[in-house]
Structures are given as structure tokens and as C-alpha cells.
N, C-alpha and C positions, 0 to 999 in steps of 0.2 A: 473896822478894818480886820481882815483875816490875819492870822498868825501862821507863819510858814510851818513851824514845828507841829502845830495841831490841825491845821486846815489844808494841808497839802499831802496827798498820798503819792509816794514814788512808785513808778510802775515800769516793769520790763517784761516784754512778751517775746519769748524766744524758745523754740524747740530745736534749733540747729546748733547753737553754741551757748547753751544755758549756763555753763560754768563761767564763761566770760561775761555774760549778761549779769550774773549774780555778783561778780566782782565789781562791775560798774555800779550796780545798785548799792552795794555795801559802801563803796567809796562816797557816793552821793549822800547816803544816809549819815555816814560819819561826819561829813563836812557841813551838813545842814542841821543836824539834830532832829530830822523829821521823825515823828513818832510812828508813822505808818509807811510801810513799804511792802509791795507784793511782786513776787516773781511768778509769772504764768509760764508753765512749761509742762512737757510730758515726762520730765525726769525730776524726781524729788532731789532737792538740794537744800542742805541745812544752812541757816544763817539767821541774822537778827531781823529777818523779814518773813512775811507769810508766804507760803507756797500754795498755789492753786493749780491743780492738774487740768490741762487742756489737751485736746487732740493734737496730733502732730500737724504743724503748719508746713505744707509742702510747696508753697509759693508766696510771692509778695502779695498776690491776690488774697490768699488765705489770711495772711497777717492783716491786711487792710480791712477785710471784712470783720475780723475779730475786733479790731480797734474801733471801727465805725459802729458795729452793731451790738457788740457784747460787753465791751469794757465798762460801760456805764453801770451795769448791774453790780459791779464789785467795788464801786467808789462811793464812799459815804461822806467824804469831805467836800469842801467847796471847789477844790482844784485837784488836778492830777498832773504830776511831772512825769511825762513819758520819755523814757530813754532806752537806748539800745547798747549792745556790747561795746560799740565804738564811740561812746559819748557818755560824759558824766559831768558832775559839778566839779569845777576846777578852782573857782575863787568865790567863796561865799560872801566876801566883802563887796562884790559887785551886785549883790542883790539889792533891789529897791522895791518898796511897796507899790511903786507905780506899775509894776508888773501885774499886780492884782486888779488894776483897772482894765485889763485885757481879758477877753475870753479865749484868745489864742495868740501865742507868741512862739516863734521859732526863728532860727537863723535866716537872714535875708538871702534870697536867691539872686545872684548877680546876673544870671543868664536869662532871666525873665524880663521882657520888655513891658512897660506899662506900669500901672500903679500897684498891681497885686504881686508884690515881691516877698511877702511874709506869709508862710515861709516853711522851712524844713520841719518835718515831724519827728525826726530821729532823736532830737532833744528839744522837747516842747512843753510848754505849760498850757493846760486846757481847763476851762471851767467845767463844772458838773453840768451847767446849763447847756454848753456845747455838746458834751458827751450824750446827754439825753436827746438832744435834737437830732444828731446823726443817727442814733439808734432808732428813732421813730420814722425816719424818711425811707419809705419802701423802695423808691426808685434807685437807691444807692446799693441795693443788694447785689446787683450784677455789674457794678462798675469795675472796669479793669485797671483804672489808674491807681497809682499809689494813694493811700488815704490822705496824705498831706496835700497832694494835688487836687483831690476832690474837695477838700475843705478850703484850701487857700486860693484856688483858681476856679474850678468848675462850678462850685456851689457857693462861692463867696458872696456874690451879690444877693442871692436868696437869703443867706444867713444874716447879712447886714440889713437888708431892706425889710424883710418880713419878720425877723426875730430880734433885731437890735444887737446881733453879735458884734463884739468889738475886737478888731485886729490891731496888734501893735504897729506903731509907726516904724519905718526902717531904722530910724535913729535909735529907738528904744530896743529894737531887735538886735542891733549891733552891740548893745550893752549886755544883752541876755546870752547870746550864743554866736559862735562862728562855725561856718562849714566851708564854703568855697569863696565867699566874699573876702576881700582884703580889709579886715577890721584892724584898725591901728592899736587900740588899747586892749586891756584885759577884759574878759567876759565871765559871766557867771558859769557858763559851761560851754561845751562844744559838741560837734558831731562829725564823724567821718574818719576813715583810716588815714586820710592825708594829713590829719592833725594829730593823730594819736602819739606820734613820736615826740611831740612837744610836751606831753603831760605824763608820760610814764618813763621809768628808768630804761636805759637801753637794753639791759638783760631781759626785762619783762617784755619789751617790744619784740625782741627776737623770739622769745618764747611764744608769744601770741602768734607771730607770723608762722612759726613752725607748726603750731597747733592747727592753724587754718589751712596750711599747705597750699595747694593749687588755687583755692578760693582767693587767697591773698596775693599770690605771686604773679598772677596774670594781669598786668597793668603797670601804670607808671608809679604807683605809690611806693613800692620797695626801692626803686631807684632814688626817689626823693629822700627817703630815710637814709639810704646808704651814703649819699653825698653829704648829708647833714652830719652823720657820725664821722665820716672821714675828715671833714673840715674841722670837727671838734677834737680830733686826735684820737677818737675811739676806733682805731683800725680793726680791732678784734670783732666788734659788732658789725662793721661794714663788711668784713670778710665772711662772717657767718651768713649775712643776708645774701651776699653774692653766691656762696656755695648752695644755699637753699634754693634760690631762684633758678640756678642752673639745672636743678632737677626737673623743672617744669617749663622753662622758657628757652628757646634756642638762643645761643650766645649772641648772634648778630642782633637779635631783637632787643635783648637786654642792654647790650652795649649802646644801642641807639637811644634807649630810654635814659641811660646814665648821661650821655652827651647832652641831652635836652635839659637836664637838671643842672648842668655846669655853666658857669658864667663865661668861660672862654674855652677855646680848643686846647690850650695848654693845660688848663685845669682838668679837663676831661681825660687827657692822656695820663696825667698824674694819678687821677683816681682809678682809672682802668688798670694801670700798672700796679698800683698799691693793693688792689683787691684781687689781682690775678685774672682780670677779664680781657686782657689784650689779645 
């Protein structure tokens, strides 16, 4: 049976927000005791991980091609834990060696109909066998889908039937990670900005949001965090988010997002007044 500390390499591939990716990598390394961790980026960043220079990734397609075609060359362990800036290990106590029985495991996709719901690649465990297979498949070179869609949906049957690749069951995936699915219990890790506020201090969350700027503010995620902090009595953080979003999003649009996150009209009016968005 593999051992996590010696047989798993932690991996982050990021040329857009490498400092945030390095932070997620360091958190995961500290919580798991993993001996090997690699940050792939075009910017050198110091840490208790190795740094490998890569060309700038200018699109999701560039990222996907690197993970599918090139990552395997840098992995010498039986498994790789792939993570991104918005996902990391949260509860090492949720680890089970049953994860090692899978070649691929990531958070369940609740929006996918049918049996192929596993899963998200932004926080995922992959065997070296799988990494080598995706690198050898020439027809994947020009795929435009995200790499996790290629693995988990487009080429899943080929991987399973031709090469015996084992995907985690939805139940096991729910113990491994959460993204958009409603997972009731704790998980080993998570992925996605919509979950980030659950696992970092509010001051750090606001700092990350300010660092990302418009990339982070255009959507419903800031409203979700704002309402959470307001309910928790952290009005300062809620106000900071509101002021930051106001620089990028028209007030009527953001007010609508806040109302959607509130349980009642009365609550939405209280929150809007409290953060100065009325």
C-alpha cells in the first residue's frame, strides 16, 4: 500500500496567480507531511517545494494541455495531488487509503447527468499510470475542453475499458473533496472560490479578493461571502467586500446578487443597509 508522505507529489500549475497557488501548496504540504511538492510557474517563488519554470499559460487550454501532456514527466511517485490556488487540503483526518484504489478522484459534479460525475480536476488525486496514459494519447493534443472533462467524461470509457483506469465512486469522492455538490460532512480538501471563505480567515479572504480584483468580483461568489460574514457579525469584512466589488460591478447588479444569497427579503434589506449598498 502506498504511503501519502512518500508516494504522493503535491502539484500546482499556475502562471497567473502563482503566489496564491504557492500558498495553497504550502498549506497542503504542511497538513499532510508530503515530502514532495512542485510549483510550476513562470515566476520563481521560494518555499519548501520545488519550483519548475514553464512558459506562461495564456488560457485554460494551455493549462489543460500541460496537465495532460507534460505533467507526467515531472512525477516520480505513484500518485500526484493536483491543486489550484482556490483549493487545498483542509482535513487530513478525512484521508483514507481507499483513495489509493483509484486512478482518479475529484469532487463530484452535481450538474452532470448519468454515471460519469467524478469529477473535478482542481483538487484531484491522479495515479502516475493515468498521467502517463494521457501524455501518450495523441488525439488529446488539440482538445479544447478542460482537462478534467477530457478525463472524466470524453475519454473516460476508453480509459476504463482499454486500460483499466479506476475512477472513484461518488460516495468516495464526497469524502475526498467538495466543489459545487452539497456534501454534508467534512472532506479531505476542496476546490472553488465559492468554498474559499469556509477555510481561510476573513482578512485573508478579503486580501485574496483584492489581489484578484475584477477576476474575482464579477459573479455571485463575493455576494455569498459578504452575506456569510454579515451573518457572522463580521461587518468590517462584509463592507470591505462591498466597496471592492463596487469598483467593478454596477450597484444594481451586485444588489441583485446579494438578494439571491439572502433567505428573506427582510434579511436582504438588512444586509444591503449594513454594508451601504442600498
